[in-house]
CHARMM internal coordinates of N, CA and C (Angstrom, degrees):
IC EDIT
DIST 1 N 1 CA 1.4434
DIST 1 CA 1 C 1.5208
ANGL 1 N 1 CA 1 C 109.48
DIST 1 C 2 N 1.2999
ANGL 1 CA 1 C 2 N 115.36
DIHE 1 N 1 CA 1 C 2 N 149.36
DIST 2 N 2 CA 1.4488
ANGL 1 C 2 N 2 CA 119.23
DIHE 1 CA 1 C 2 N 2 CA 175.22
DIST 2 CA 2 C 1.5169
ANGL 2 N 2 CA 2 C 108.05
DIHE 1 C 2 N 2 CA 2 C -144.19
DIST 2 C 3 N 1.3162
ANGL 2 CA 2 C 3 N 115.71
DIHE 2 N 2 CA 2 C 3 N 145.93
DIST 3 N 3 CA 1.4596
ANGL 2 C 3 N 3 CA 120.67
DIHE 2 CA 2 C 3 N 3 CA 178.79
DIST 3 CA 3 C 1.5102
ANGL 3 N 3 CA 3 C 108.35
DIHE 2 C 3 N 3 CA 3 C -102.77
DIST 3 C 4 N 1.3093
ANGL 3 CA 3 C 4 N 115.97
DIHE 3 N 3 CA 3 C 4 N 129.87
DIST 4 N 4 CA 1.4617
ANGL 3 C 4 N 4 CA 120.64
DIHE 3 CA 3 C 4 N 4 CA 178.36
DIST 4 CA 4 C 1.5228
ANGL 4 N 4 CA 4 C 107.59
DIHE 3 C 4 N 4 CA 4 C -120.51
DIST 4 C 5 N 1.3177
ANGL 4 CA 4 C 5 N 115.15
DIHE 4 N 4 CA 4 C 5 N 126.00
DIST 5 N 5 CA 1.4569
ANGL 4 C 5 N 5 CA 118.68
DIHE 4 CA 4 C 5 N 5 CA 178.53
DIST 5 CA 5 C 1.5105
ANGL 5 N 5 CA 5 C 108.48
DIHE 4 C 5 N 5 CA 5 C -103.95
DIST 5 C 6 N 1.3213
ANGL 5 CA 5 C 6 N 115.92
DIHE 5 N 5 CA 5 C 6 N 138.24
DIST 6 N 6 CA 1.4501
ANGL 5 C 6 N 6 CA 121.08
DIHE 5 CA 5 C 6 N 6 CA -179.59
DIST 6 CA 6 C 1.5142
ANGL 6 N 6 CA 6 C 109.83
DIHE 5 C 6 N 6 CA 6 C -142.44
DIST 6 C 7 N 1.3185
ANGL 6 CA 6 C 7 N 115.41
DIHE 6 N 6 CA 6 C 7 N 161.92
DIST 7 N 7 CA 1.4490
ANGL 6 C 7 N 7 CA 118.70
DIHE 6 CA 6 C 7 N 7 CA -178.68
DIST 7 CA 7 C 1.5281
ANGL 7 N 7 CA 7 C 112.49
DIHE 6 C 7 N 7 CA 7 C -90.15
DIST 7 C 8 N 1.3314
ANGL 7 CA 7 C 8 N 117.41
DIHE 7 N 7 CA 7 C 8 N -19.74
DIST 8 N 8 CA 1.4522
ANGL 7 C 8 N 8 CA 119.13
DIHE 7 CA 7 C 8 N 8 CA -179.34
DIST 8 CA 8 C 1.5215
ANGL 8 N 8 CA 8 C 110.27
DIHE 7 C 8 N 8 CA 8 C -92.99
DIST 8 C 9 N 1.3263
ANGL 8 CA 8 C 9 N 116.15
DIHE 8 N 8 CA 8 C 9 N 159.21
DIST 9 N 9 CA 1.4515
ANGL 8 C 9 N 9 CA 120.96
DIHE 8 CA 8 C 9 N 9 CA -178.70
DIST 9 CA 9 C 1.5209
ANGL 9 N 9 CA 9 C 112.41
DIHE 8 C 9 N 9 CA 9 C -75.00
DIST 9 C 10 N 1.3281
ANGL 9 CA 9 C 10 N 118.73
DIHE 9 N 9 CA 9 C 10 N -20.46
DIST 10 N 10 CA 1.4580
ANGL 9 C 10 N 10 CA 121.24
DIHE 9 CA 9 C 10 N 10 CA -178.23
DIST 10 CA 10 C 1.5252
ANGL 10 N 10 CA 10 C 112.06
DIHE 9 C 10 N 10 CA 10 C -77.90
DIST 10 C 11 N 1.3142
ANGL 10 CA 10 C 11 N 118.82
DIHE 10 N 10 CA 10 C 11 N -18.84
DIST 11 N 11 CA 1.4534
ANGL 10 C 11 N 11 CA 122.13
DIHE 10 CA 10 C 11 N 11 CA 179.22
DIST 11 CA 11 C 1.5224
ANGL 11 N 11 CA 11 C 109.50
DIHE 10 C 11 N 11 CA 11 C -82.10
DIST 11 C 12 N 1.3497
ANGL 11 CA 11 C 12 N 117.66
DIHE 11 N 11 CA 11 C 12 N 125.40
DIST 12 N 12 CA 1.4661
ANGL 11 C 12 N 12 CA 118.96
DIHE 11 CA 11 C 12 N 12 CA -179.79
DIST 12 CA 12 C 1.5247
ANGL 12 N 12 CA 12 C 111.07
DIHE 11 C 12 N 12 CA 12 C -70.76
DIST 12 C 13 N 1.3263
ANGL 12 CA 12 C 13 N 115.08
DIHE 12 N 12 CA 12 C 13 N 146.74
DIST 13 N 13 CA 1.4494
ANGL 12 C 13 N 13 CA 120.06
DIHE 12 CA 12 C 13 N 13 CA 179.03
DIST 13 CA 13 C 1.5213
ANGL 13 N 13 CA 13 C 110.13
DIHE 12 C 13 N 13 CA 13 C -80.55
DIST 13 C 14 N 1.3179
ANGL 13 CA 13 C 14 N 116.68
DIHE 13 N 13 CA 13 C 14 N -32.61
DIST 14 N 14 CA 1.4585
ANGL 13 C 14 N 14 CA 121.96
DIHE 13 CA 13 C 14 N 14 CA -179.00
DIST 14 CA 14 C 1.5162
ANGL 14 N 14 CA 14 C 108.22
DIHE 13 C 14 N 14 CA 14 C -131.55
DIST 14 C 15 N 1.3270
ANGL 14 CA 14 C 15 N 116.43
DIHE 14 N 14 CA 14 C 15 N 129.85
DIST 15 N 15 CA 1.4601
ANGL 14 C 15 N 15 CA 121.07
DIHE 14 CA 14 C 15 N 15 CA 179.90
DIST 15 CA 15 C 1.5178
ANGL 15 N 15 CA 15 C 108.25
DIHE 14 C 15 N 15 CA 15 C -123.19
DIST 15 C 16 N 1.3395
ANGL 15 CA 15 C 16 N 117.51
DIHE 15 N 15 CA 15 C 16 N 126.94
DIST 16 N 16 CA 1.4564
ANGL 15 C 16 N 16 CA 123.29
DIHE 15 CA 15 C 16 N 16 CA 179.62
DIST 16 CA 16 C 1.5226
ANGL 16 N 16 CA 16 C 107.90
DIHE 15 C 16 N 16 CA 16 C -86.39
DIST 16 C 17 N 1.3552
ANGL 16 CA 16 C 17 N 116.62
DIHE 16 N 16 CA 16 C 17 N 120.44
DIST 17 N 17 CA 1.4568
ANGL 16 C 17 N 17 CA 121.24
DIHE 16 CA 16 C 17 N 17 CA -177.28
DIST 17 CA 17 C 1.5143
ANGL 17 N 17 CA 17 C 110.73
DIHE 16 C 17 N 17 CA 17 C -90.77
DIST 17 C 18 N 1.3320
ANGL 17 CA 17 C 18 N 117.84
DIHE 17 N 17 CA 17 C 18 N -40.58
DIST 18 N 18 CA 1.4587
ANGL 17 C 18 N 18 CA 120.63
DIHE 17 CA 17 C 18 N 18 CA -179.64
DIST 18 CA 18 C 1.5253
ANGL 18 N 18 CA 18 C 109.68
DIHE 17 C 18 N 18 CA 18 C -94.03
DIST 18 C 19 N 1.3294
ANGL 18 CA 18 C 19 N 117.97
DIHE 18 N 18 CA 18 C 19 N 126.42
DIST 19 N 19 CA 1.4653
ANGL 18 C 19 N 19 CA 120.24
DIHE 18 CA 18 C 19 N 19 CA -176.48
DIST 19 CA 19 C 1.5250
ANGL 19 N 19 CA 19 C 113.74
DIHE 18 C 19 N 19 CA 19 C -74.51
DIST 19 C 20 N 1.3163
ANGL 19 CA 19 C 20 N 118.87
DIHE 19 N 19 CA 19 C 20 N -13.08
DIST 20 N 20 CA 1.4641
ANGL 19 C 20 N 20 CA 120.40
DIHE 19 CA 19 C 20 N 20 CA -177.01
DIST 20 CA 20 C 1.5321
ANGL 20 N 20 CA 20 C 112.71
DIHE 19 C 20 N 20 CA 20 C -93.17
DIST 20 C 21 N 1.3065
ANGL 20 CA 20 C 21 N 118.75
DIHE 20 N 20 CA 20 C 21 N 17.28
DIST 21 N 21 CA 1.4689
ANGL 20 C 21 N 21 CA 121.77
DIHE 20 CA 20 C 21 N 21 CA 177.15
DIST 21 CA 21 C 1.5258
ANGL 21 N 21 CA 21 C 109.08
DIHE 20 C 21 N 21 CA 21 C -74.48
DIST 21 C 22 N 1.3191
ANGL 21 CA 21 C 22 N 115.64
DIHE 21 N 21 CA 21 C 22 N 134.98
DIST 22 N 22 CA 1.4610
ANGL 21 C 22 N 22 CA 120.54
DIHE 21 CA 21 C 22 N 22 CA 179.92
DIST 22 CA 22 C 1.5278
ANGL 22 N 22 CA 22 C 109.66
DIHE 21 C 22 N 22 CA 22 C -83.81
DIST 22 C 23 N 1.3176
ANGL 22 CA 22 C 23 N 117.12
DIHE 22 N 22 CA 22 C 23 N 159.15
DIST 23 N 23 CA 1.4719
ANGL 22 C 23 N 23 CA 119.30
DIHE 22 CA 22 C 23 N 23 CA 176.88
DIST 23 CA 23 C 1.5266
ANGL 23 N 23 CA 23 C 113.16
DIHE 22 C 23 N 23 CA 23 C -59.42
DIST 23 C 24 N 1.3398
ANGL 23 CA 23 C 24 N 117.38
DIHE 23 N 23 CA 23 C 24 N -31.35
DIST 24 N 24 CA 1.4647
ANGL 23 C 24 N 24 CA 120.65
DIHE 23 CA 23 C 24 N 24 CA 177.94
DIST 24 CA 24 C 1.5268
ANGL 24 N 24 CA 24 C 111.06
DIHE 23 C 24 N 24 CA 24 C -67.48
DIST 24 C 25 N 1.3389
ANGL 24 CA 24 C 25 N 117.25
DIHE 24 N 24 CA 24 C 25 N -39.55
DIST 25 N 25 CA 1.4631
ANGL 24 C 25 N 25 CA 120.37
DIHE 24 CA 24 C 25 N 25 CA 177.80
DIST 25 CA 25 C 1.5326
ANGL 25 N 25 CA 25 C 111.10
DIHE 24 C 25 N 25 CA 25 C -66.57
DIST 25 C 26 N 1.3014
ANGL 25 CA 25 C 26 N 116.36
DIHE 25 N 25 CA 25 C 26 N -40.59
DIST 26 N 26 CA 1.4697
ANGL 25 C 26 N 26 CA 120.10
DIHE 25 CA 25 C 26 N 26 CA 178.79
DIST 26 CA 26 C 1.5252
ANGL 26 N 26 CA 26 C 109.94
DIHE 25 C 26 N 26 CA 26 C -65.25
DIST 26 C 27 N 1.3350
ANGL 26 CA 26 C 27 N 117.03
DIHE 26 N 26 CA 26 C 27 N -40.60
DIST 27 N 27 CA 1.4637
ANGL 26 C 27 N 27 CA 120.34
DIHE 26 CA 26 C 27 N 27 CA 178.33
DIST 27 CA 27 C 1.5209
ANGL 27 N 27 CA 27 C 111.10
DIHE 26 C 27 N 27 CA 27 C -64.46
DIST 27 C 28 N 1.3410
ANGL 27 CA 27 C 28 N 117.02
DIHE 27 N 27 CA 27 C 28 N -37.76
DIST 28 N 28 CA 1.4636
ANGL 27 C 28 N 28 CA 120.18
DIHE 27 CA 27 C 28 N 28 CA 178.30
DIST 28 CA 28 C 1.5183
ANGL 28 N 28 CA 28 C 111.27
DIHE 27 C 28 N 28 CA 28 C -65.06
DIST 28 C 29 N 1.3285
ANGL 28 CA 28 C 29 N 117.47
DIHE 28 N 28 CA 28 C 29 N -41.87
DIST 29 N 29 CA 1.4687
ANGL 28 C 29 N 29 CA 120.91
DIHE 28 CA 28 C 29 N 29 CA 179.66
DIST 29 CA 29 C 1.5280
ANGL 29 N 29 CA 29 C 110.48
DIHE 28 C 29 N 29 CA 29 C -67.05
DIST 29 C 30 N 1.3303
ANGL 29 CA 29 C 30 N 117.07
DIHE 29 N 29 CA 29 C 30 N -40.85
DIST 30 N 30 CA 1.4612
ANGL 29 C 30 N 30 CA 120.44
DIHE 29 CA 29 C 30 N 30 CA 178.71
DIST 30 CA 30 C 1.5297
ANGL 30 N 30 CA 30 C 109.87
DIHE 29 C 30 N 30 CA 30 C -63.76
DIST 30 C 31 N 1.3299
ANGL 30 CA 30 C 31 N 117.32
DIHE 30 N 30 CA 30 C 31 N -39.74
DIST 31 N 31 CA 1.4652
ANGL 30 C 31 N 31 CA 120.57
DIHE 30 CA 30 C 31 N 31 CA 178.72
DIST 31 CA 31 C 1.5261
ANGL 31 N 31 CA 31 C 111.38
DIHE 30 C 31 N 31 CA 31 C -64.49
DIST 31 C 32 N 1.3188
ANGL 31 CA 31 C 32 N 116.97
DIHE 31 N 31 CA 31 C 32 N -39.91
DIST 32 N 32 CA 1.4715
ANGL 31 C 32 N 32 CA 120.50
DIHE 31 CA 31 C 32 N 32 CA 178.88
DIST 32 CA 32 C 1.5219
ANGL 32 N 32 CA 32 C 110.50
DIHE 31 C 32 N 32 CA 32 C -66.06
DIST 32 C 33 N 1.3360
ANGL 32 CA 32 C 33 N 116.85
DIHE 32 N 32 CA 32 C 33 N -44.70
DIST 33 N 33 CA 1.4634
ANGL 32 C 33 N 33 CA 119.49
DIHE 32 CA 32 C 33 N 33 CA -179.98
DIST 33 CA 33 C 1.5237
ANGL 33 N 33 CA 33 C 111.90
DIHE 32 C 33 N 33 CA 33 C -65.89
DIST 33 C 34 N 1.3198
ANGL 33 CA 33 C 34 N 116.90
DIHE 33 N 33 CA 33 C 34 N -37.76
DIST 34 N 34 CA 1.4622
ANGL 33 C 34 N 34 CA 118.33
DIHE 33 CA 33 C 34 N 34 CA 179.34
DIST 34 CA 34 C 1.5196
ANGL 34 N 34 CA 34 C 111.34
DIHE 33 C 34 N 34 CA 34 C -70.12
DIST 34 C 35 N 1.3233
ANGL 34 CA 34 C 35 N 118.04
DIHE 34 N 34 CA 34 C 35 N -31.78
DIST 35 N 35 CA 1.4625
ANGL 34 C 35 N 35 CA 120.76
DIHE 34 CA 34 C 35 N 35 CA 175.99
DIST 35 CA 35 C 1.5275
ANGL 35 N 35 CA 35 C 110.94
DIHE 34 C 35 N 35 CA 35 C -70.66
DIST 35 C 36 N 1.3171
ANGL 35 CA 35 C 36 N 117.16
DIHE 35 N 35 CA 35 C 36 N -33.76
DIST 36 N 36 CA 1.4612
ANGL 35 C 36 N 36 CA 120.65
DIHE 35 CA 35 C 36 N 36 CA 179.35
DIST 36 CA 36 C 1.5186
ANGL 36 N 36 CA 36 C 111.49
DIHE 35 C 36 N 36 CA 36 C -74.95
DIST 36 C 37 N 1.3189
ANGL 36 CA 36 C 37 N 118.47
DIHE 36 N 36 CA 36 C 37 N -23.50
DIST 37 N 37 CA 1.4603
ANGL 36 C 37 N 37 CA 122.04
DIHE 36 CA 36 C 37 N 37 CA -177.61
DIST 37 CA 37 C 1.5142
ANGL 37 N 37 CA 37 C 112.56
DIHE 36 C 37 N 37 CA 37 C -60.47
DIST 37 C 38 N 1.3282
ANGL 37 CA 37 C 38 N 118.46
DIHE 37 N 37 CA 37 C 38 N -39.29
DIST 38 N 38 CA 1.4521
ANGL 37 C 38 N 38 CA 121.48
DIHE 37 CA 37 C 38 N 38 CA 179.62
DIST 38 CA 38 C 1.5207
ANGL 38 N 38 CA 38 C 112.38
DIHE 37 C 38 N 38 CA 38 C -74.87
DIST 38 C 39 N 1.3284
ANGL 38 CA 38 C 39 N 118.11
DIHE 38 N 38 CA 38 C 39 N -26.13
DIST 39 N 39 CA 1.4548
ANGL 38 C 39 N 39 CA 121.47
DIHE 38 CA 38 C 39 N 39 CA -177.54
DIST 39 CA 39 C 1.5308
ANGL 39 N 39 CA 39 C 111.82
DIHE 38 C 39 N 39 CA 39 C -82.32
DIST 39 C 40 N 1.3195
ANGL 39 CA 39 C 40 N 117.90
DIHE 39 N 39 CA 39 C 40 N -16.46
DIST 40 N 40 CA 1.4578
ANGL 39 C 40 N 40 CA 120.11
DIHE 39 CA 39 C 40 N 40 CA -176.94
DIST 40 CA 40 C 1.5290
ANGL 40 N 40 CA 40 C 111.48
DIHE 39 C 40 N 40 CA 40 C -69.83
DIST 40 C 41 N 1.3134
ANGL 40 CA 40 C 41 N 116.99
DIHE 40 N 40 CA 40 C 41 N -38.78
DIST 41 N 41 CA 1.4601
ANGL 40 C 41 N 41 CA 120.18
DIHE 40 CA 40 C 41 N 41 CA -179.85
DIST 41 CA 41 C 1.5331
ANGL 41 N 41 CA 41 C 109.20
DIHE 40 C 41 N 41 CA 41 C -89.91
DIST 41 C 42 N 1.3202
ANGL 41 CA 41 C 42 N 117.85
DIHE 41 N 41 CA 41 C 42 N 131.52
DIST 42 N 42 CA 1.4693
ANGL 41 C 42 N 42 CA 118.88
DIHE 41 CA 41 C 42 N 42 CA 179.37
DIST 42 CA 42 C 1.5225
ANGL 42 N 42 CA 42 C 111.01
DIHE 41 C 42 N 42 CA 42 C -67.61
DIST 42 C 43 N 1.3038
ANGL 42 CA 42 C 43 N 115.35
DIHE 42 N 42 CA 42 C 43 N 142.95
DIST 43 N 43 CA 1.4599
ANGL 42 C 43 N 43 CA 120.50
DIHE 42 CA 42 C 43 N 43 CA -179.95
DIST 43 CA 43 C 1.5259
ANGL 43 N 43 CA 43 C 109.42
DIHE 42 C 43 N 43 CA 43 C -71.84
DIST 43 C 44 N 1.3374
ANGL 43 CA 43 C 44 N 115.70
DIHE 43 N 43 CA 43 C 44 N 141.12
DIST 44 N 44 CA 1.4587
ANGL 43 C 44 N 44 CA 119.79
DIHE 43 CA 43 C 44 N 44 CA 178.42
DIST 44 CA 44 C 1.5168
ANGL 44 N 44 CA 44 C 109.51
DIHE 43 C 44 N 44 CA 44 C -75.24
DIST 44 C 45 N 1.3155
ANGL 44 CA 44 C 45 N 115.15
DIHE 44 N 44 CA 44 C 45 N 135.94
DIST 45 N 45 CA 1.4519
ANGL 44 C 45 N 45 CA 119.79
DIHE 44 CA 44 C 45 N 45 CA 177.25
DIST 45 CA 45 C 1.5238
ANGL 45 N 45 CA 45 C 109.27
DIHE 44 C 45 N 45 CA 45 C -80.54
DIST 45 C 46 N 1.3136
ANGL 45 CA 45 C 46 N 117.75
DIHE 45 N 45 CA 45 C 46 N 141.78
DIST 46 N 46 CA 1.4629
ANGL 45 C 46 N 46 CA 118.68
DIHE 45 CA 45 C 46 N 46 CA 177.72
DIST 46 CA 46 C 1.5258
ANGL 46 N 46 CA 46 C 110.57
DIHE 45 C 46 N 46 CA 46 C -67.30
DIST 46 C 47 N 1.3090
ANGL 46 CA 46 C 47 N 116.12
DIHE 46 N 46 CA 46 C 47 N 140.46
DIST 47 N 47 CA 1.4663
ANGL 46 C 47 N 47 CA 121.40
DIHE 46 CA 46 C 47 N 47 CA -179.40
DIST 47 CA 47 C 1.5223
ANGL 47 N 47 CA 47 C 108.43
DIHE 46 C 47 N 47 CA 47 C -84.57
DIST 47 C 48 N 1.3349
ANGL 47 CA 47 C 48 N 117.94
DIHE 47 N 47 CA 47 C 48 N 125.37
DIST 48 N 48 CA 1.4570
ANGL 47 C 48 N 48 CA 118.96
DIHE 47 CA 47 C 48 N 48 CA 177.01
DIST 48 CA 48 C 1.5287
ANGL 48 N 48 CA 48 C 111.21
DIHE 47 C 48 N 48 CA 48 C -62.02
DIST 48 C 49 N 1.3012
ANGL 48 CA 48 C 49 N 116.13
DIHE 48 N 48 CA 48 C 49 N 152.93
DIST 49 N 49 CA 1.4645
ANGL 48 C 49 N 49 CA 120.92
DIHE 48 CA 48 C 49 N 49 CA -176.94
DIST 49 CA 49 C 1.5321
ANGL 49 N 49 CA 49 C 110.43
DIHE 48 C 49 N 49 CA 49 C -62.52
DIST 49 C 50 N 1.3251
ANGL 49 CA 49 C 50 N 117.39
DIHE 49 N 49 CA 49 C 50 N -37.00
DIST 50 N 50 CA 1.4631
ANGL 49 C 50 N 50 CA 119.16
DIHE 49 CA 49 C 50 N 50 CA -176.95
DIST 50 CA 50 C 1.5178
ANGL 50 N 50 CA 50 C 111.76
DIHE 49 C 50 N 50 CA 50 C -70.49
DIST 50 C 51 N 1.3399
ANGL 50 CA 50 C 51 N 118.52
DIHE 50 N 50 CA 50 C 51 N -19.08
DIST 51 N 51 CA 1.4583
ANGL 50 C 51 N 51 CA 121.31
DIHE 50 CA 50 C 51 N 51 CA -179.37
DIST 51 CA 51 C 1.5242
ANGL 51 N 51 CA 51 C 112.06
DIHE 50 C 51 N 51 CA 51 C -103.71
DIST 51 C 52 N 1.3169
ANGL 51 CA 51 C 52 N 118.57
DIHE 51 N 51 CA 51 C 52 N 8.50
DIST 52 N 52 CA 1.4591
ANGL 51 C 52 N 52 CA 121.54
DIHE 51 CA 51 C 52 N 52 CA -178.10
DIST 52 CA 52 C 1.5259
ANGL 52 N 52 CA 52 C 110.62
DIHE 51 C 52 N 52 CA 52 C -66.86
DIST 52 C 53 N 1.3204
ANGL 52 CA 52 C 53 N 115.63
DIHE 52 N 52 CA 52 C 53 N 149.09
DIST 53 N 53 CA 1.4706
ANGL 52 C 53 N 53 CA 120.70
DIHE 52 CA 52 C 53 N 53 CA -179.48
DIST 53 CA 53 C 1.5186
ANGL 53 N 53 CA 53 C 111.89
DIHE 52 C 53 N 53 CA 53 C -65.41
DIST 53 C 54 N 1.3176
ANGL 53 CA 53 C 54 N 117.75
DIHE 53 N 53 CA 53 C 54 N -27.84
DIST 54 N 54 CA 1.4570
ANGL 53 C 54 N 54 CA 120.40
DIHE 53 CA 53 C 54 N 54 CA -178.57
DIST 54 CA 54 C 1.5264
ANGL 54 N 54 CA 54 C 111.97
DIHE 53 C 54 N 54 CA 54 C -64.83
DIST 54 C 55 N 1.3134
ANGL 54 CA 54 C 55 N 117.79
DIHE 54 N 54 CA 54 C 55 N -24.53
DIST 55 N 55 CA 1.4543
ANGL 54 C 55 N 55 CA 119.91
DIHE 54 CA 54 C 55 N 55 CA 178.97
DIST 55 CA 55 C 1.5217
ANGL 55 N 55 CA 55 C 111.75
DIHE 54 C 55 N 55 CA 55 C -73.53
DIST 55 C 56 N 1.3176
ANGL 55 CA 55 C 56 N 118.22
DIHE 55 N 55 CA 55 C 56 N -20.52
DIST 56 N 56 CA 1.4632
ANGL 55 C 56 N 56 CA 121.22
DIHE 55 CA 55 C 56 N 56 CA -179.17
DIST 56 CA 56 C 1.5247
ANGL 56 N 56 CA 56 C 112.38
DIHE 55 C 56 N 56 CA 56 C -80.24
DIST 56 C 57 N 1.3108
ANGL 56 CA 56 C 57 N 117.19
DIHE 56 N 56 CA 56 C 57 N -15.88
DIST 57 N 57 CA 1.4594
ANGL 56 C 57 N 57 CA 121.83
DIHE 56 CA 56 C 57 N 57 CA -178.44
DIST 57 CA 57 C 1.5229
ANGL 57 N 57 CA 57 C 108.75
DIHE 56 C 57 N 57 CA 57 C -86.02
DIST 57 C 58 N 1.3211
ANGL 57 CA 57 C 58 N 116.66
DIHE 57 N 57 CA 57 C 58 N 133.36
DIST 58 N 58 CA 1.4554
ANGL 57 C 58 N 58 CA 120.03
DIHE 57 CA 57 C 58 N 58 CA 177.83
DIST 58 CA 58 C 1.5115
ANGL 58 N 58 CA 58 C 110.07
DIHE 57 C 58 N 58 CA 58 C -70.84
DIST 58 C 59 N 1.3227
ANGL 58 CA 58 C 59 N 117.45
DIHE 58 N 58 CA 58 C 59 N 141.67
DIST 59 N 59 CA 1.4727
ANGL 58 C 59 N 59 CA 119.01
DIHE 58 CA 58 C 59 N 59 CA 179.20
DIST 59 CA 59 C 1.5206
ANGL 59 N 59 CA 59 C 110.93
DIHE 58 C 59 N 59 CA 59 C -70.86
DIST 59 C 60 N 1.3159
ANGL 59 CA 59 C 60 N 116.13
DIHE 59 N 59 CA 59 C 60 N 152.50
DIST 60 N 60 CA 1.4550
ANGL 59 C 60 N 60 CA 121.99
DIHE 59 CA 59 C 60 N 60 CA 177.43
DIST 60 CA 60 C 1.5246
ANGL 60 N 60 CA 60 C 108.85
DIHE 59 C 60 N 60 CA 60 C -80.14
DIST 60 C 61 N 1.3117
ANGL 60 CA 60 C 61 N 116.10
DIHE 60 N 60 CA 60 C 61 N 130.20
DIST 61 N 61 CA 1.4553
ANGL 60 C 61 N 61 CA 120.05
DIHE 60 CA 60 C 61 N 61 CA 176.27
DIST 61 CA 61 C 1.5268
ANGL 61 N 61 CA 61 C 108.70
DIHE 60 C 61 N 61 CA 61 C -86.72
DIST 61 C 62 N 1.3160
ANGL 61 CA 61 C 62 N 116.84
DIHE 61 N 61 CA 61 C 62 N 148.11
DIST 62 N 62 CA 1.4661
ANGL 61 C 62 N 62 CA 119.35
DIHE 61 CA 61 C 62 N 62 CA -178.79
DIST 62 CA 62 C 1.5260
ANGL 62 N 62 CA 62 C 111.52
DIHE 61 C 62 N 62 CA 62 C -64.20
DIST 62 C 63 N 1.3141
ANGL 62 CA 62 C 63 N 115.63
DIHE 62 N 62 CA 62 C 63 N 142.48
DIST 63 N 63 CA 1.4562
ANGL 62 C 63 N 63 CA 121.40
DIHE 62 CA 62 C 63 N 63 CA 178.69
DIST 63 CA 63 C 1.5233
ANGL 63 N 63 CA 63 C 109.84
DIHE 62 C 63 N 63 CA 63 C -100.64
DIST 63 C 64 N 1.2846
ANGL 63 CA 63 C 64 N 115.66
DIHE 63 N 63 CA 63 C 64 N 162.50
DIST 64 N 64 CA 1.4486
ANGL 63 C 64 N 64 CA 120.70
DIHE 63 CA 63 C 64 N 64 CA 172.90
DIST 64 CA 64 C 1.5121
ANGL 64 N 64 CA 64 C 112.84
DIHE 63 C 64 N 64 CA 64 C 94.93
DIST 64 C 65 N 1.3267
ANGL 64 CA 64 C 65 N 116.20
DIHE 64 N 64 CA 64 C 65 N -172.56
DIST 65 N 65 CA 1.4588
ANGL 64 C 65 N 65 CA 120.73
DIHE 64 CA 64 C 65 N 65 CA -178.57
DIST 65 CA 65 C 1.5312
ANGL 65 N 65 CA 65 C 110.82
DIHE 64 C 65 N 65 CA 65 C -62.52
DIST 65 C 66 N 1.3075
ANGL 65 CA 65 C 66 N 116.91
DIHE 65 N 65 CA 65 C 66 N 131.99
DIST 66 N 66 CA 1.4587
ANGL 65 C 66 N 66 CA 122.01
DIHE 65 CA 65 C 66 N 66 CA -179.72
DIST 66 CA 66 C 1.5134
ANGL 66 N 66 CA 66 C 114.09
DIHE 65 C 66 N 66 CA 66 C 81.92
DIST 66 C 67 N 1.3168
ANGL 66 CA 66 C 67 N 117.49
DIHE 66 N 66 CA 66 C 67 N 5.25
DIST 67 N 67 CA 1.4576
ANGL 66 C 67 N 67 CA 120.81
DIHE 66 CA 66 C 67 N 67 CA -179.08
DIST 67 CA 67 C 1.5112
ANGL 67 N 67 CA 67 C 112.46
DIHE 66 C 67 N 67 CA 67 C -65.71
DIST 67 C 68 N 1.3265
ANGL 67 CA 67 C 68 N 116.16
DIHE 67 N 67 CA 67 C 68 N -36.50
DIST 68 N 68 CA 1.4583
ANGL 67 C 68 N 68 CA 119.31
DIHE 67 CA 67 C 68 N 68 CA 179.39
DIST 68 CA 68 C 1.5224
ANGL 68 N 68 CA 68 C 109.94
DIHE 67 C 68 N 68 CA 68 C -65.22
DIST 68 C 69 N 1.3063
ANGL 68 CA 68 C 69 N 118.34
DIHE 68 N 68 CA 68 C 69 N -33.49
DIST 69 N 69 CA 1.4432
ANGL 68 C 69 N 69 CA 121.59
DIHE 68 CA 68 C 69 N 69 CA 179.51
DIST 69 CA 69 C 1.5382
ANGL 69 N 69 CA 69 C 111.33
DIHE 68 C 69 N 69 CA 69 C -71.75
DIST 69 C 70 N 1.3358
ANGL 69 CA 69 C 70 N 116.11
DIHE 69 N 69 CA 69 C 70 N -40.64
DIST 70 N 70 CA 1.4595
ANGL 69 C 70 N 70 CA 121.48
DIHE 69 CA 69 C 70 N 70 CA -179.04
DIST 70 CA 70 C 1.5338
ANGL 70 N 70 CA 70 C 111.56
DIHE 69 C 70 N 70 CA 70 C -71.41
DIST 70 C 71 N 1.3469
ANGL 70 CA 70 C 71 N 117.44
DIHE 70 N 70 CA 70 C 71 N -22.80
DIST 71 N 71 CA 1.4561
ANGL 70 C 71 N 71 CA 119.05
DIHE 70 CA 70 C 71 N 71 CA -178.33
DIST 71 CA 71 C 1.5210
ANGL 71 N 71 CA 71 C 112.37
DIHE 70 C 71 N 71 CA 71 C -70.01
DIST 71 C 72 N 1.3144
ANGL 71 CA 71 C 72 N 117.51
DIHE 71 N 71 CA 71 C 72 N -21.59
DIST 72 N 72 CA 1.4501
ANGL 71 C 72 N 72 CA 120.11
DIHE 71 CA 71 C 72 N 72 CA 179.47
DIST 72 CA 72 C 1.5107
ANGL 72 N 72 CA 72 C 114.19
DIHE 71 C 72 N 72 CA 72 C -92.27
DIST 72 C 73 N 1.3110
ANGL 72 CA 72 C 73 N 117.30
DIHE 72 N 72 CA 72 C 73 N -7.52
DIST 73 N 73 CA 1.4546
ANGL 72 C 73 N 73 CA 121.42
DIHE 72 CA 72 C 73 N 73 CA -179.18
DIST 73 CA 73 C 1.5298
ANGL 73 N 73 CA 73 C 110.73
DIHE 72 C 73 N 73 CA 73 C -81.88
DIST 73 C 74 N 1.3495
ANGL 73 CA 73 C 74 N 116.25
DIHE 73 N 73 CA 73 C 74 N 147.41
DIST 74 N 74 CA 1.4719
ANGL 73 C 74 N 74 CA 117.58
DIHE 73 CA 73 C 74 N 74 CA 177.67
DIST 74 CA 74 C 1.5240
ANGL 74 N 74 CA 74 C 111.27
DIHE 73 C 74 N 74 CA 74 C -67.31
DIST 74 C 75 N 1.2822
ANGL 74 CA 74 C 75 N 116.78
DIHE 74 N 74 CA 74 C 75 N 152.05
DIST 75 N 75 CA 1.4640
ANGL 74 C 75 N 75 CA 122.07
DIHE 74 CA 74 C 75 N 75 CA -178.77
DIST 75 CA 75 C 1.4930
ANGL 75 N 75 CA 75 C 111.02
DIHE 74 C 75 N 75 CA 75 C -92.88
END
COOR INIT
IC SEED 1 N 1 CA 1 C
IC BUILD
């Protein structure tokens, strides 16, 4: 058996080379390849709250009458 990866939909992802492969053997190979698919890409690390991009954005100050007073109050 050999796995061929292609960008088009007409190219098969898996091609069986030996005709005497049983359905159980093919299922085992497909299970192994599908399990390896998730391990190929590195897992994303969670971003700590203190390093989040939202902390870099300045908060919006209230507009309108009394906005200057509300800007000094804790949120």
